[in-house]
C-alpha positions in Angstrom: -54.2 12.5 51.2 -51.5 14.2 49.1 -48.4 11.8 48.0 -45.3 13.4 47.3 -43.4 12.5 43.8 -39.5 12.2 43.2 -37.9 14.4 41.5 -37.0 13.6 37.5 -33.6 13.1 38.5 -34.3 10.1 40.6 -35.7 8.5 37.9 -33.4 5.6 36.1 -35.1 6.1 32.8 -34.9 9.8 32.8 -30.9 9.5 32.9 -31.3 7.0 29.9 -33.5 9.2 27.8 -31.0 12.2 28.0 -27.7 10.3 28.3 -28.0 8.5 24.8 -28.3 11.9 22.6 -25.6 13.0 25.5 -23.3 10.5 24.4 -23.7 10.0 20.5 -24.4 13.8 19.5 -20.6 14.9 20.4 -19.2 11.1 19.1 -21.3 12.4 15.7 -19.4 15.5 15.8 -16.0 13.5 16.3 -16.6 11.2 13.7 -17.3 14.2 11.3 -14.2 16.1 12.1 -12.1 12.9 11.7 -13.8 12.4 8.4 -13.0 15.9 7.2 -9.5 16.2 8.6 -8.2 12.9 7.1 -8.6 12.6 2.9 -8.8 9.4 0.9 -6.3 8.3 -0.9 -5.9 8.1 -4.3 -5.6 4.8 -5.9 -2.9 3.9 -8.6 -4.4 2.8 -11.8 -3.1 -0.8 -12.0 -4.5 -1.5 -8.4 -4.0 -4.8 -7.3 -6.3 -5.9 -4.4 -5.5 -9.6 -3.3 -8.9 -10.6 -1.8 -10.7 -9.7 -4.8 -8.1 -10.4 -7.3 -8.9 -7.5 -9.7 -6.2 -6.5 -11.9 -6.9 -3.7 -14.4 -3.8 -4.0 -16.5 -3.3 -7.7 -17.0 -1.3 -6.9 -20.2 1.4 -5.8 -18.1 2.1 -8.9 -16.3 1.5 -11.1 -19.2 4.3 -9.3 -20.8 6.6 -10.2 -17.8 5.6 -14.0 -18.1 5.9 -13.7 -21.6 9.4 -12.4 -21.8 10.4 -14.9 -18.8 11.7 -11.7 -16.9 12.1 -12.5 -12.8 14.3 -10.4 -10.4 15.9 -10.3 -7.0 16.7 -7.2 -5.3 18.8 -6.5 -2.2 19.3 -3.8 0.3 22.9 -3.4 1.8 24.9 -0.3 2.8 21.9 2.1 2.1 21.9 1.0 -1.7 19.4 -1.3 -3.2 20.5 -3.5 -6.1 18.2 -5.3 -8.7 19.4 -7.9 -10.7 17.0 -8.6 -13.5 17.3 -11.9 -14.9 16.1 -11.8 -18.4 17.2 -11.8 -22.2 19.6 -9.4 -23.0 17.5 -7.6 -25.6 14.7 -7.1 -23.1 16.9 -5.1 -20.8 15.7 -1.6 -20.1 18.0 1.3 -19.3 16.3 2.0 -16.1 14.2 0.7 -13.9 11.0 1.8 -11.6 10.5 0.5 -8.5 7.1 1.8 -6.5 6.7 1.1 -2.8 3.4 1.1 -1.5 2.7 0.9 2.1 -0.2 -1.3 3.1 -1.8 1.4 5.3 0.0 4.4 4.8 -0.2 6.0 1.1 1.8 9.1 2.5 4.8 6.7 3.3 4.8 5.4 -0.4 8.2 5.6 -2.5 8.7 5.7 -6.2 12.2 5.2 -7.2 14.3 5.1 -10.5 16.9 2.4 -10.7 19.8 3.3 -13.2 21.8 0.4 -14.9 25.0 0.0 -13.0 26.2 -3.2 -14.8 25.2 -6.1 -17.2 21.7 -6.9 -15.7 22.1 -5.1 -12.6 20.2 -1.9 -11.4 20.8 0.3 -8.3 19.5 3.1 -6.4 19.7 4.8 -2.9 17.8 3.1 -0.7 14.9 4.6 1.2 14.0 4.8 4.8 10.8 2.7 5.3 8.6 2.4 8.4 7.4 -0.9 9.6 4.0 -2.7 8.1 3.1 -4.4 5.0 4.4 -3.2 2.1 3.7 -4.0 -1.9 6.5 -3.6 -4.5 6.2 -3.2 -8.1 9.0 -3.3 -10.8 8.7 -2.1 -14.2 10.4 -0.1 -16.9 10.2 3.2 -17.5 8.1 2.6 -20.3 5.4 0.5 -17.9 5.4 -2.5 -20.7 5.8 -5.2 -18.1 5.7 -5.3 -14.4 6.7 -7.7 -11.2 5.0 -7.8 -8.2 5.7 -8.9 -4.6 4.9 -8.0 -1.2 7.0 -7.7 2.3 7.0 -7.2 6.0 9.4 -5.5 8.1 12.7 -4.1 6.9 13.8 -4.6 3.2 16.5 -6.7 2.8 15.9 -9.2 0.0 13.0 -9.6 -2.4 12.3 -11.8 -5.1 10.0 -10.5 -8.1 8.4 -13.2 -10.4 5.5 -12.6 -12.6 2.1 -12.8 -11.1 0.5 -16.1 -12.4 -2.4 -16.5 -15.1 -5.6 -15.7 -13.2 
């Protein structure tokens, strides 16, 4: 007696054996294409990672603590204004404000704030996308720094020295 066997495509296990490579090969190629198209971003020298508490230049934070520096930033009418609270002898001629987006390095901004009055510094306010932002305020010689972070639009921000680890 002769029994007739079913064709290969009638067996579910064959679809499983052929289906897994049929899905993973295009997914792997798509992953390679994404990896080649999007470059890794360059990390700044004084990167601060909150979760790991890494500070590559803690002497800049210590200098701000020692000088007793703090600052208040306000943004209104297209202008950023920083009031630097420090002894008059320690006031720089200009400040550098680095705004780093938490997820998109292409959105990072560096602004130079010129002195516009006693303890006041100002610059044109940049347009910022939504998200989490890190801000670093320092003089041009980078001898000290103040840091802060914010979510949403930049309206008011207080800079204080980073506490000692």
